[in-house]
C-alpha positions as CSV (number, residue, x, y, z in Angstrom):
1,M,-5.3,8.3,-25.1
2,A,-3.3,8.6,-21.9
3,S,0.2,7.3,-22.2
4,A,0.9,4.0,-20.5
5,V,4.2,5.3,-19.3
6,S,3.2,8.6,-17.8
7,S,4.5,9.2,-14.3
8,T,2.8,11.3,-11.6
9,S,5.4,13.4,-9.9
10,Q,3.1,16.4,-10.0
11,P,0.4,17.0,-7.3
12,A,-2.4,14.5,-7.7
13,Q,-5.5,15.4,-9.7
14,V,-8.7,13.9,-8.2
15,P,-11.0,12.9,-11.1
16,A,-13.4,11.4,-8.6
17,L,-14.1,14.9,-7.3
18,N,-13.5,17.1,-10.4
19,A,-14.9,14.9,-13.2
20,P,-18.6,15.0,-14.2
21,H,-20.8,12.3,-12.6
22,Q,-24.3,11.1,-13.0
23,E,-26.8,13.2,-11.1
24,G,-28.4,11.4,-8.2
25,N,-32.2,10.8,-8.2
26,S,-32.5,12.2,-11.8
27,K,-35.5,11.4,-13.9
28,K,-35.2,8.3,-16.1
29,K,-33.9,9.0,-19.6
30,D,-34.2,7.0,-22.7
31,K,-31.5,4.3,-22.5
32,K,-30.5,5.0,-26.1
33,A,-30.2,8.7,-25.6
34,K,-26.9,10.5,-25.6
35,D,-25.5,11.3,-22.2
36,A,-24.9,15.0,-21.5
37,G,-21.3,14.3,-20.6
38,S,-20.5,12.2,-23.6
39,A,-20.8,12.5,-27.4
40,H,-21.7,8.8,-27.6
41,P,-24.9,6.8,-27.0
42,L,-25.5,5.5,-23.5
43,E,-25.5,1.9,-24.9
44,L,-24.6,0.4,-28.2
45,D,-27.5,-0.5,-30.4
46,P,-27.3,-3.2,-31.5
47,R,-25.2,-4.6,-28.7
48,P,-22.1,-6.6,-29.5
49,E,-22.7,-10.2,-30.7
50,Y,-20.6,-11.7,-27.9
51,F,-23.4,-11.0,-25.4
52,D,-25.8,-13.5,-27.0
53,H,-22.9,-15.9,-27.8
54,R,-21.8,-16.2,-24.1
55,L,-25.4,-16.3,-22.8
56,K,-26.4,-19.1,-25.1
57,I,-23.5,-21.3,-23.8
58,F,-24.0,-20.3,-20.2
59,E,-27.8,-21.0,-20.2
60,K,-27.3,-24.4,-21.7
61,L,-24.6,-25.3,-19.1
62,K,-26.6,-23.8,-16.2
63,S,-29.7,-25.9,-17.1
64,E,-27.5,-29.0,-17.0
65,H,-26.0,-27.9,-13.7
66,D,-29.4,-27.2,-12.1
67,E,-30.6,-30.6,-13.1
68,W,-27.4,-32.2,-11.6
69,V,-27.9,-30.4,-8.3
70,K,-31.6,-31.4,-8.3
71,N,-30.5,-35.1,-8.4
72,Q,-28.0,-34.9,-5.5
73,P,-29.0,-36.8,-2.4
74,R,-30.4,-34.7,0.4
75,Q,-29.1,-35.3,3.9
76,E,-29.4,-33.5,7.2
77,I,-26.3,-31.5,7.9
78,S,-25.0,-29.6,10.9
79,I,-23.7,-26.0,10.5
80,T,-21.4,-24.7,13.2
81,L,-21.4,-20.9,13.6
82,K,-18.5,-18.8,14.8
83,D,-19.9,-18.5,18.3
84,G,-20.0,-22.3,18.5
85,S,-23.8,-22.6,18.2
86,Q,-25.1,-25.1,15.7
87,R,-27.9,-25.0,13.1
88,K,-29.5,-27.9,11.2
89,G,-29.9,-27.9,7.5
90,T,-30.2,-30.0,4.3
91,S,-27.4,-30.6,1.9
92,W,-27.7,-29.1,-1.5
93,E,-30.6,-26.9,-0.3
94,T,-29.6,-24.9,2.8
95,T,-27.5,-21.8,1.9
96,P,-25.5,-19.4,4.1
97,L,-28.1,-16.8,3.3
98,S,-30.9,-18.9,4.6
99,I,-29.0,-19.5,7.8
100,A,-28.5,-15.7,8.2
101,K,-32.2,-15.1,7.7
102,E,-33.0,-17.7,10.4
103,I,-31.0,-15.6,12.8
104,S,-32.3,-12.2,11.7
105,Q,-33.3,-10.4,8.5
106,G,-31.0,-7.5,9.5
107,L,-28.0,-9.9,9.6
108,A,-29.0,-11.3,6.2
109,D,-29.2,-7.8,4.8
110,R,-25.8,-6.8,6.2
111,T,-23.9,-10.0,5.2
112,V,-21.8,-9.7,2.1
113,I,-20.2,-13.1,1.8
114,A,-19.8,-16.4,3.8
115,K,-16.9,-18.5,4.8
116,V,-17.5,-22.2,4.8
117,D,-14.8,-24.3,6.5
118,G,-12.5,-21.3,6.1
119,N,-13.2,-20.8,2.4
120,L,-15.1,-17.9,0.9
121,W,-18.5,-19.1,-0.3
122,D,-21.4,-17.4,-2.2
123,L,-24.3,-16.6,0.1
124,E,-26.8,-18.4,-2.2
125,R,-24.6,-21.4,-3.1
126,P,-26.0,-24.5,-1.4
127,L,-24.0,-26.2,1.4
128,E,-22.8,-29.6,0.4
129,G,-22.3,-31.1,3.8
130,S,-21.8,-30.4,7.5
131,C,-19.5,-27.4,7.9
132,S,-18.4,-24.4,9.9
133,L,-19.9,-21.1,8.8
134,E,-18.9,-17.5,9.2
135,L,-20.9,-14.6,7.9
136,L,-18.9,-11.5,6.8
137,D,-20.2,-7.9,6.3
138,F,-18.7,-5.0,4.4
139,D,-16.6,-3.9,7.3
140,H,-14.7,-7.2,7.3
141,P,-11.6,-6.9,5.0
142,E,-12.6,-10.0,3.0
143,G,-16.2,-8.9,2.8
144,K,-15.1,-5.5,1.4
145,R,-12.9,-7.2,-1.2
146,V,-15.8,-9.4,-2.3
147,F,-18.2,-6.4,-2.5
148,W,-15.7,-4.4,-4.6
149,H,-15.0,-7.5,-6.8
150,S,-18.7,-7.8,-7.5
151,S,-18.8,-4.0,-8.2
152,A,-15.9,-4.5,-10.7
153,H,-18.2,-6.9,-12.6
154,V,-20.9,-4.2,-12.7
155,L,-18.3,-1.7,-14.0
156,G,-17.3,-4.3,-16.6
157,E,-20.9,-4.8,-17.7
158,A,-21.3,-1.0,-18.0
159,A,-18.1,-0.8,-20.1
160,E,-19.2,-3.6,-22.4
161,R,-22.7,-2.0,-22.9
162,H,-21.3,1.5,-23.4
163,Y,-18.0,0.9,-25.3
164,G,-18.5,-2.6,-26.8
165,C,-15.0,-3.3,-25.4
166,H,-13.1,-6.5,-24.8
167,L,-12.6,-6.9,-21.1
168,C,-9.3,-8.2,-19.6
169,I,-9.1,-8.3,-15.8
170,G,-11.1,-6.6,-13.1
171,P,-9.9,-7.1,-9.5
172,P,-10.7,-5.4,-6.2
173,T,-8.0,-3.2,-4.8
174,D,-7.3,-1.6,-1.5
175,E,-9.2,1.5,-2.6
176,G,-12.1,0.0,-4.6
177,F,-11.7,-1.8,-7.9
178,F,-10.8,-1.4,-11.6
179,Y,-11.4,-3.0,-15.0
180,E,-9.0,-3.2,-17.8
181,M,-10.3,-3.2,-21.3
182,A,-9.3,-2.9,-25.0
183,I,-11.3,-0.3,-27.0
184,E,-10.5,-0.1,-30.7
185,D,-11.9,3.3,-31.7
186,R,-11.9,5.7,-28.7
187,P,-10.1,6.6,-25.5
188,V,-11.8,6.7,-22.1
189,V,-12.2,10.3,-21.0
190,N,-13.7,12.0,-17.9
191,G,-16.8,12.8,-19.9
192,D,-17.6,9.1,-20.1
193,Y,-18.0,8.8,-16.3
194,P,-21.7,9.8,-16.2
195,A,-22.6,7.3,-18.9
196,L,-20.8,4.4,-17.2
197,E,-22.4,5.3,-13.9
198,K,-25.8,5.5,-15.5
199,V,-25.5,2.0,-17.1
200,A,-24.1,0.6,-13.8
201,D,-27.1,2.1,-12.0
202,L,-29.5,0.4,-14.5
203,A,-27.7,-2.9,-13.7
204,I,-27.9,-2.3,-10.0
205,K,-31.7,-1.4,-10.1
206,E,-32.3,-4.7,-11.9
207,K,-30.9,-6.6,-8.9
208,Q,-29.1,-8.9,-11.3
209,K,-28.2,-12.2,-9.6
210,F,-24.6,-13.4,-9.6
211,E,-24.8,-17.0,-10.9
212,R,-21.8,-19.3,-10.5
213,L,-20.9,-22.1,-13.0
214,V,-18.0,-24.5,-13.3
215,V,-16.9,-24.7,-16.9
216,P,-14.3,-27.0,-18.6
217,K,-11.3,-25.4,-20.3
218,E,-12.4,-26.3,-23.9
219,T,-15.8,-24.7,-23.3
220,L,-14.3,-21.6,-21.9
221,L,-12.2,-21.2,-25.0
222,E,-15.4,-21.4,-27.0
223,M,-17.3,-19.0,-24.7
224,F,-14.5,-16.4,-24.8
225,G,-13.2,-17.1,-28.3
226,Y,-14.0,-13.5,-29.4
227,N,-11.6,-12.1,-26.7
228,K,-7.9,-12.7,-27.2
229,Y,-7.1,-11.5,-23.7
230,K,-9.5,-13.9,-22.0
231,K,-8.2,-16.7,-24.3
232,H,-4.6,-16.0,-23.3
233,I,-5.5,-16.2,-19.6
234,I,-7.5,-19.5,-20.1
235,E,-4.7,-21.0,-22.2
236,T,-1.9,-20.1,-19.8
237,K,-3.5,-20.3,-16.4
238,I,-5.9,-23.2,-16.7
239,P,-4.3,-26.7,-17.2
240,D,-5.7,-28.9,-20.0
241,G,-8.5,-31.2,-18.9
242,T,-9.5,-29.0,-15.9
243,S,-12.2,-26.5,-15.2
244,T,-12.7,-23.1,-13.6
245,T,-15.6,-20.9,-12.8
246,V,-17.5,-18.2,-14.6
247,Y,-20.0,-15.8,-13.1
248,R,-23.0,-14.2,-14.8
249,C,-24.8,-10.9,-13.8
250,G,-27.4,-9.7,-16.3
251,P,-26.0,-9.9,-19.8
252,M,-22.4,-10.2,-18.7
253,V,-20.6,-13.5,-18.3
254,D,-17.0,-13.3,-17.0
255,L,-14.2,-15.6,-16.3
256,C,-13.9,-15.4,-12.5
257,V,-13.1,-17.6,-9.4
258,G,-15.5,-15.5,-7.3
259,P,-17.2,-15.5,-4.9
260,H,-19.7,-12.6,-5.2
261,I,-22.5,-10.8,-3.4
262,P,-26.0,-12.3,-4.0
263,H,-27.2,-9.6,-6.5
264,T,-26.2,-6.2,-7.8
265,G,-29.0,-4.5,-5.8
266,R,-26.8,-4.8,-2.7
267,I,-24.7,-1.9,-4.2
268,K,-26.3,1.3,-3.0
269,A,-23.6,3.8,-4.0
270,F,-21.4,3.5,-7.1
271,M,-18.9,6.0,-8.6
272,V,-16.2,6.0,-11.3
273,T,-13.2,7.5,-9.7
274,K,-10.5,7.8,-12.5
275,N,-9.1,6.2,-15.6
276,S,-5.6,5.5,-16.9
277,A,-3.6,3.5,-19.4
278,S,-2.0,0.2,-18.7
279,Y,-0.4,-2.8,-20.4
280,F,-2.0,-6.2,-20.6
281,L,-0.6,-8.3,-17.7
282,G,1.6,-5.3,-16.8
283,D,4.1,-6.0,-19.5
284,A,5.2,-3.1,-21.7
285,N,5.7,-5.6,-24.6
286,N,2.0,-6.3,-24.6
287,D,-1.0,-4.4,-25.9
288,S,-1.8,-1.0,-24.4
289,L,-5.1,-1.1,-22.6
290,Q,-7.4,1.3,-20.8
291,R,-8.2,1.0,-17.1
292,V,-11.3,2.4,-15.4
293,Y,-11.4,2.7,-11.6
294,G,-14.4,2.8,-9.3
295,I,-15.6,2.8,-5.7
296,S,-18.8,1.4,-4.2
297,F,-20.6,1.1,-0.9
298,P,-23.6,-0.6,0.7
299,D,-24.8,2.8,2.0
300,K,-25.0,6.1,0.2
301,K,-23.7,7.9,3.4
302,Q,-20.4,6.0,3.0
303,L,-19.9,7.5,-0.5
304,T,-20.4,11.0,0.9
305,E,-17.8,10.3,3.6
306,Y,-15.5,8.9,1.0
307,K,-15.7,12.1,-1.0
308,K,-14.8,14.1,2.1
309,F,-11.8,11.7,2.6
310,L,-10.7,12.4,-1.0
311,E,-10.8,16.2,-0.4
312,E,-8.7,15.9,2.7
313,A,-6.3,13.5,1.1
314,A,-5.9,15.9,-1.8
315,K,-5.0,18.7,0.6
316,R,-2.4,16.5,2.3
317,D,-0.9,15.2,-1.0
318,H,2.9,15.1,-0.4
319,R,3.5,16.3,-3.9
320,K,1.4,19.4,-3.3
321,I,3.0,20.1,0.1
322,G,6.5,19.3,-1.2
323,K,6.0,22.0,-3.9
324,E,4.5,24.5,-1.5
325,Q,7.2,24.1,1.1
326,E,10.0,23.7,-1.4
327,L,11.0,20.3,-0.1
328,F,11.7,18.3,-3.3
329,F,11.0,18.0,-7.0
330,F,11.3,15.5,-9.9
331,N,12.7,16.0,-13.4
332,D,12.0,14.0,-16.5
333,L,15.8,13.8,-17.2
334,S,15.9,11.3,-14.3
335,P,12.4,9.8,-13.8
336,G,11.7,8.3,-10.4
337,S,14.7,9.9,-8.8
338,C,14.0,12.7,-6.3
339,F,15.9,16.0,-6.1
340,F,15.8,17.0,-2.4
341,L,15.9,20.7,-1.9
342,P,17.6,22.2,1.3
343,H,14.5,22.1,3.4
344,G,13.6,18.6,2.3
345,T,17.2,17.5,3.0
346,R,16.8,18.7,6.5
347,I,13.9,16.3,7.1
348,Y,15.8,13.5,5.3
349,N,18.9,14.1,7.5
350,T,16.9,14.3,10.7
351,L,15.4,10.9,10.0
352,V,18.9,9.4,9.3
353,E,20.2,11.0,12.5
354,L,17.3,9.6,14.4
355,M,18.1,6.1,13.2
356,R,21.8,6.5,13.8
357,S,21.2,7.6,17.4
358,E,19.2,4.5,18.0
359,Y,21.9,2.3,16.2
360,F,24.5,3.6,18.7
361,K,22.2,2.7,21.7
362,R,21.2,-0.7,20.3
363,G,24.6,-2.1,19.3
364,Y,24.4,-1.7,15.5
365,Q,27.5,-1.3,13.2
366,E,27.1,0.9,10.2
367,V,28.8,-0.1,6.9
368,I,29.1,1.3,3.4
369,S,29.0,-1.1,0.4
370,P,29.2,-0.6,-3.4
371,N,26.3,0.4,-5.6
372,M,27.2,-1.9,-8.5
373,Y,28.2,-5.6,-8.6
374,H,29.0,-8.2,-11.2
375,S,26.2,-10.5,-12.2
376,K,28.0,-13.4,-10.5
377,L,27.0,-11.9,-7.1
378,W,23.4,-11.8,-8.1
379,E,23.5,-15.3,-9.5
380,T,24.8,-16.5,-6.1
381,S,22.2,-14.6,-4.2
382,G,19.4,-15.8,-6.5
383,H,18.4,-12.3,-7.6
384,W,19.5,-12.9,-11.2
385,Q,17.0,-15.7,-11.4
386,N,14.2,-14.2,-9.5
387,Y,14.5,-10.4,-9.7
388,K,16.5,-9.6,-12.8
389,D,13.6,-7.8,-14.6
390,D,13.4,-5.3,-11.7
391,M,17.1,-4.5,-11.8
392,F,19.1,-2.0,-13.8
393,T,21.6,-4.1,-15.7
394,L,24.7,-2.8,-17.5
395,D,27.0,-4.3,-20.1
396,I,30.6,-3.2,-19.2
397,E,33.5,-4.6,-21.1
398,K,31.4,-7.5,-22.3
399,E,30.5,-8.5,-18.7
400,N,27.1,-8.3,-17.0
401,W,26.7,-5.9,-14.1
402,A,23.8,-4.5,-12.2
403,L,23.0,-1.6,-9.8
404,K,22.0,-3.1,-6.4
405,P,18.2,-3.4,-5.8
406,M,19.0,-4.3,-2.1
407,N,21.9,-4.4,0.3
408,C,21.9,-8.0,1.6
409,P,24.3,-9.7,-0.9
410,G,26.9,-7.0,-0.2
411,H,26.5,-7.5,3.5
412,C,27.1,-11.2,3.0
413,L,30.4,-10.3,1.4
414,I,31.3,-8.1,4.4
415,F,30.4,-10.9,6.8
416,D,32.6,-13.3,4.8
417,S,35.5,-11.0,4.5
418,R,37.3,-12.7,7.4
419,D,36.8,-15.6,9.8
420,R,33.9,-15.1,12.3
421,S,33.5,-16.5,15.8
422,Y,30.3,-17.3,17.7
423,K,31.6,-14.7,20.2
424,E,31.0,-11.9,17.7
425,L,27.4,-12.8,17.1
426,P,24.9,-11.2,16.7
427,I,26.4,-8.8,14.2
428,R,23.8,-6.0,13.5
429,M,25.0,-4.6,10.2
430,A,23.3,-1.3,9.1
431,E,23.6,0.7,6.0
432,F,21.8,3.7,4.4
433,G,22.6,2.3,1.0
434,I,21.5,3.8,-2.3
435,I,19.2,1.3,-4.1
436,H,17.9,1.3,-7.7
437,R,14.9,-0.7,-8.9
438,N,13.6,-0.7,-12.4
439,E,10.0,0.3,-11.7
440,A,7.8,0.8,-14.8
441,S,7.6,4.5,-15.6
442,G,3.8,4.4,-15.5
443,A,4.0,3.2,-11.9
444,L,6.2,6.1,-10.7
445,T,4.2,8.1,-8.1
446,G,5.9,11.0,-6.3
447,L,8.0,9.8,-3.5
448,T,5.9,6.7,-2.9
449,R,7.1,4.8,-6.0
450,V,10.6,5.7,-7.2
451,R,13.6,4.1,-8.9
452,R,16.3,5.5,-6.7
453,F,16.0,5.4,-3.0
454,V,17.6,4.8,0.4
455,Q,16.5,2.2,3.0
456,D,17.3,2.1,6.7
457,D,18.5,-1.3,6.0
458,T,19.9,-3.8,8.6
459,H,21.0,-7.4,8.4
460,V,21.4,-9.2,11.7
461,F,23.8,-12.2,11.5
462,C,23.0,-14.4,14.5
463,M,23.0,-18.0,15.8
464,P,19.7,-19.9,15.6
465,E,19.3,-19.7,19.3
466,Q,19.5,-15.9,19.2
467,I,16.6,-15.4,16.8
468,Q,13.9,-14.9,19.4
469,G,15.9,-12.4,21.4
470,E,16.8,-10.4,18.2
471,I,13.2,-10.3,17.0
472,A,12.1,-9.1,20.5
473,A,14.7,-6.3,20.2
474,L,13.4,-5.4,16.8
475,F,9.9,-5.2,18.0
476,D,11.0,-2.8,20.8
477,F,12.9,-0.7,18.2
478,M,9.9,-0.6,15.9
479,Q,7.5,0.4,18.6
480,H,9.8,3.2,19.8
481,I,10.3,4.7,16.3
482,Y,6.6,4.5,15.3
483,G,5.6,6.0,18.6
484,L,7.6,9.1,17.8
485,F,5.3,9.7,14.8
486,G,2.0,8.7,16.5
487,F,1.6,5.6,14.2
488,E,-0.5,2.6,15.1
489,F,0.6,-0.6,13.4
490,H,-0.6,-4.1,12.4
491,L,1.4,-7.2,11.8
492,E,1.2,-10.0,9.2
493,L,3.3,-13.1,8.7
494,S,3.9,-13.6,5.0
495,T,4.7,-17.3,4.3
496,R,6.3,-19.3,1.5
497,P,5.7,-18.1,-2.1
498,D,5.6,-20.3,-5.2
499,N,9.1,-19.2,-6.3
500,Y,10.8,-20.1,-3.0
501,L,14.4,-21.1,-2.7
502,G,15.6,-23.9,-0.4
503,T,13.8,-26.9,1.2
504,L,10.4,-27.2,2.7
505,E,11.9,-28.3,6.0
506,T,14.0,-25.1,6.2
507,W,11.0,-22.9,5.4
508,D,8.8,-24.6,8.0
509,T,11.5,-24.0,10.6
510,A,11.8,-20.3,9.7
511,E,8.0,-19.8,9.7
512,D,7.7,-21.5,13.1
513,Q,10.3,-19.2,14.5
514,L,8.4,-16.1,13.4
515,K,5.1,-17.5,14.5
516,G,6.6,-18.1,17.9
517,A,7.9,-14.6,18.2
518,L,4.6,-13.0,17.1
519,E,2.5,-15.1,19.5
520,K,4.9,-14.3,22.4
521,F,4.8,-10.6,21.9
522,Y,1.6,-9.9,20.1
523,P,-0.7,-12.9,21.0
524,G,-3.9,-12.9,18.9
525,K,-2.9,-9.5,17.3
526,W,-1.4,-10.8,14.0
527,E,-2.6,-12.4,10.8
528,I,-1.1,-14.8,8.2
529,N,-0.7,-13.6,4.6
530,P,-0.2,-16.9,2.7
531,G,2.3,-17.1,-0.1
532,D,3.5,-13.5,0.1
533,G,7.0,-14.1,1.6
534,A,10.3,-13.2,-0.1
535,F,11.7,-15.9,-2.3
536,Y,14.5,-16.5,0.3
537,G,12.5,-16.5,3.5
538,P,9.2,-15.7,5.4
539,K,8.7,-12.3,6.7
540,I,6.7,-10.2,9.2
541,D,5.2,-7.2,7.4
542,I,4.3,-4.2,9.6
543,T,1.5,-2.0,8.3
544,I,1.1,1.5,9.9
545,R,-2.0,3.8,9.8
546,D,-1.7,7.5,9.3
547,A,-4.0,10.3,10.4
548,L,-6.5,9.5,7.7
549,R,-6.5,5.8,8.8
550,R,-4.8,4.8,5.5
551,A,-2.6,1.7,5.7
552,F,1.1,1.7,4.6
553,Q,3.5,-1.2,4.7
554,C,6.9,0.2,5.9
555,A,8.7,-2.1,8.3
556,T,9.6,-5.7,7.5
557,I,11.4,-8.4,9.5
558,Q,12.5,-11.3,7.2
559,L,14.1,-14.5,8.4
560,D,16.6,-15.9,5.9
561,F,18.3,-19.4,6.0
562,Q,19.0,-19.3,2.3
563,L,21.6,-16.6,1.7
564,P,24.0,-18.0,4.4
565,E,23.9,-21.3,2.4
566,R,24.2,-19.7,-1.0
567,F,27.2,-17.6,0.2
568,N,28.7,-20.4,2.3
569,L,28.7,-18.2,5.3
570,K,30.0,-19.8,8.5
571,Y,31.4,-19.1,12.0
572,R,33.5,-20.9,14.5
573,S,31.1,-22.4,17.0
574,A,31.8,-23.0,20.7
575,D,32.4,-26.7,20.3
576,E,34.2,-26.6,16.9
577,G,37.3,-28.2,18.3
578,T,35.4,-31.2,19.6
579,A,32.8,-31.5,16.9
580,D,32.6,-34.5,14.4
581,A,34.7,-33.9,11.4
582,G,31.8,-34.7,9.1
583,R,29.4,-32.2,10.7
584,P,28.4,-29.3,8.5
585,P,29.8,-25.9,9.5
586,A,27.9,-23.6,11.8
587,R,26.0,-21.1,9.6
588,P,24.5,-17.8,10.8
589,V,20.8,-16.9,10.2
590,I,20.2,-13.6,8.6
591,I,17.4,-11.3,9.8
592,H,16.6,-8.6,7.2
593,R,15.2,-5.6,8.9
594,A,13.8,-2.2,7.8
595,I,11.7,0.1,10.0
596,L,11.3,3.3,8.0
597,G,11.7,1.3,4.8
598,S,12.5,3.6,1.9
599,L,13.3,7.0,3.3
600,E,11.7,8.6,0.3
601,R,8.4,6.8,0.8
602,F,8.5,7.3,4.5
603,I,8.9,11.1,4.0
604,A,5.8,11.0,1.7
605,I,3.8,9.2,4.4
606,I,4.7,11.5,7.2
607,T,4.2,14.6,5.0
608,E,0.6,13.5,4.5
609,H,0.3,12.3,8.1
610,F,1.2,15.6,9.5
611,A,-0.3,17.6,6.6
612,G,2.9,19.6,6.4
613,K,2.6,20.8,10.0
614,W,5.8,19.2,11.1
615,P,6.6,18.4,14.8
616,F,9.3,20.7,16.0
617,W,12.1,18.1,16.1
618,L,11.5,17.1,12.5
619,S,10.6,20.5,11.1
620,P,12.7,22.1,8.4
621,R,11.4,25.6,9.5
622,Q,11.5,25.7,13.2
623,V,11.7,29.4,14.1
624,L,11.1,32.7,12.3
625,V,12.3,35.9,14.0
626,I,10.5,39.1,13.0
627,P,11.4,42.7,14.1
628,V,8.4,45.0,14.6
629,A,10.3,47.8,12.8
630,I,13.6,48.7,11.1
631,P,15.5,49.7,14.3
632,Y,15.1,46.2,15.6
633,R,16.5,44.3,12.6
634,E,19.9,44.0,14.2
635,Y,18.5,42.5,17.4
636,A,16.4,40.1,15.3
637,T,19.5,39.0,13.4
638,E,21.3,38.5,16.7
639,V,18.5,36.3,18.1
640,A,18.5,34.2,14.9
641,E,22.3,33.7,15.0
642,K,22.2,32.6,18.6
643,L,19.5,30.0,18.0
644,T,21.2,28.8,14.8
645,A,24.4,28.4,16.7
646,A,22.5,26.2,19.2
647,G,21.6,23.9,16.4
648,L,18.1,25.1,15.4
649,Y,16.7,25.9,11.9
650,V,16.0,29.7,12.2
651,D,15.2,32.4,9.6
652,V,14.8,36.1,10.1
653,D,12.5,38.3,8.1
654,N,14.1,41.7,7.8
655,G,12.1,42.5,4.7
656,E,9.8,45.4,3.9
657,N,6.5,43.8,4.6
658,T,4.3,45.0,7.5
659,L,4.4,43.1,10.7
660,P,1.0,41.4,10.2
661,K,2.1,40.3,6.7
662,K,5.3,38.9,8.0
663,V,3.5,36.9,10.7
664,R,1.0,35.6,8.2
665,N,3.7,34.5,5.8
666,G,5.4,32.7,8.7
667,E,2.2,30.9,9.6
668,I,1.6,29.9,6.0
669,A,5.2,28.6,5.8
670,Q,4.4,26.4,8.9
671,Y,7.2,27.8,11.1
672,N,6.7,26.1,14.5
673,F,7.4,29.3,16.4
674,I,7.5,33.0,15.4
675,L,9.5,35.2,17.7
676,V,8.6,38.9,17.5
677,V,11.1,41.5,18.8
678,G,10.7,45.2,19.5
679,Q,11.9,47.8,22.0
680,D,10.7,45.9,25.1
681,E,12.4,42.7,23.9
682,L,15.6,44.5,23.0
683,D,15.7,46.2,26.5
684,T,15.1,42.9,28.4
685,R,17.1,40.6,26.0
686,S,13.9,38.6,25.4
687,V,11.5,37.5,22.6
688,N,7.7,37.5,22.2
689,V,6.7,33.9,21.4
690,R,3.9,32.9,19.0
691,N,3.1,29.2,18.7
692,R,2.0,27.9,15.3
693,D,-0.7,25.7,16.9
694,D,-2.3,28.5,18.9
695,V,-4.6,29.3,16.0
696,G,-6.2,32.7,15.9
697,T,-4.1,34.3,18.6
698,K,-3.7,38.0,17.5
699,A,-3.0,39.6,20.9
700,R,0.5,40.0,22.4
701,T,1.7,36.6,23.6
702,E,4.2,35.3,26.2
703,T,7.6,37.0,26.4
704,L,10.6,34.9,27.4
705,P,14.3,35.7,28.0
706,L,16.5,34.7,25.1
707,D,18.4,32.2,27.2
708,V,15.2,30.6,28.5
709,I,13.6,30.3,25.0
710,T,16.8,28.7,23.7
711,E,16.7,26.1,26.5
712,K,13.0,25.4,25.9
713,L,13.4,25.0,22.2
714,L,16.4,22.7,22.5
715,A,14.5,20.6,25.1
716,L,11.5,20.3,22.7
717,K,13.8,19.2,19.9
718,S,15.6,16.7,22.2
719,N,12.3,15.2,23.5
720,R,11.0,14.6,19.9
721,S,7.5,15.5,21.1
722,L,4.6,15.4,18.7
723,H,3.1,18.4,20.5
724,N,4.3,21.9,19.6
725,K,4.4,23.0,23.2
726,L,7.1,24.6,25.3
727,E,7.5,23.2,28.8
């Protein structure tokens, strides 16, 4: 079995491409026959007893429910569509699917799920009264999640039929879906994929309906009494005396809030992509489980396109490129902590220099704060209560200490180190602070998920009336930086979570401030992400898209009224001398801001975005100088020294390889420019320029005087252009 704590610092393997899969359009085989890729039967015979146990309870309750629905009074209702048009229907009879069919069969076939009065709703679930109705297809983010959630149930059914396992949870993800399961006597291996896909295909061909049923807690415990994991979820998540929903498809009945697609036949392409180990509920103290991932689509062509995407993503994997270009590595003696090699450090430092140059222009002040603090600081900030499990804690001289997982509490201490006046505000306090977070070792993934990292962290201490202006300036900053990398971005407002600190009134004020800023600068171009704010305040999350159209959340803007209260931060206001003695002190508002986010993660993103072909200003290998023969080595070295003195990253190849071999090596190493020198260049104090992006050019290229090429290269570096082109 795969270890639940294995990390992936090595270049990614792609089981979805390399593992065996069910052959498409193959002739039907005996269901009980052994699959060619597995030493086990396709399905267990006899099947586990829990199938019949669940179905017996479900069918009894479903019969009672159908009778109840039959007796509900029928009334004419009005259904308002997204375009404002209205349709008439009958309560407890008309369904979203029937409305879609009235419009067109094509629309009905494309629609995955409905929204009724803003709530997701099964297409075949009867409408209960007049309502608004929206029909969502697979291309809609919510439609895609429902489609993949339903596909997870198909995967769960296949796993039960093949392994006889006990299922745990099976949610959709950003890249498909997975199901976790406990299997007593065997591990999941790549060779199982064809069998799982075959059983899933059988379920899909049966067009099994997804049937919804509301079931009381005590009956749920009876229905899932065989499965300790489902029982734990029922006992801990569902209050006594209440009910929740289950869904059936074929022989499978699962605890699930839904909703789902109408039937399994809507799934036209289904593939198992990988498997891994996990812990129940993500807690290392719980049972070790096995997790199987999958992907599905409503069109087979989309699966073909997805496989091509996986192939390109594998080529761009930052762990692969990092190894090939000698940028960084990891070592098990310090898991989740990156060793940046010289060329990787060049990229790292260039990013820091970029942000520092902008800080200088935009009125930021850089500070340095400690890495380790006494637990009293974290108790004051609220991290000890809300974030302790994700911190590295230490027992030193019988006192509790912790490495900082973020910089904000330390910056509060800096702000409070002396009296502050309103005339000083806003204070834009920046730090490239080293941060440690206790990520589970099984979650560590190259540079994208690490334990030790650095953020381009800033905390803006400002007066309430300065918030709008500061956020406007942050939007401008963010647009400028992302533009340098060619990133598009999307904005979401994450609102109050369940574990929030402070009062509802304060939260409402903070959320209204951010809504106002978003609507002013990006009207109609942002969305709300309910309940996903930080425990100390709402935030704007900025998601960027790379060259493969993958989404990454990097930048964040968080409004915080809580930390100033908890640290008793204050400043002398303009009217302090005339204010009422009983009036509370003037407190700053803190705006938490990161644009690159974790530098480590951002380097992973841009490595894959550029596929290792770095723009000149960011490149760790900008110029390679090559002499055509031994007599010109001295001049090649002179050229390299001159360009290096000008501030460029330059290497010279005075080795024994032939000229074509040296040029080819330089191309493979992704040098932006290769400068070739021979007798003509020596005589004229010039260089012959080869551009990395002029693919296939073998003939003699442009020759430029050494002083001119130096100026052009420095201008290209200074302009921070995405294009590898000399002007």
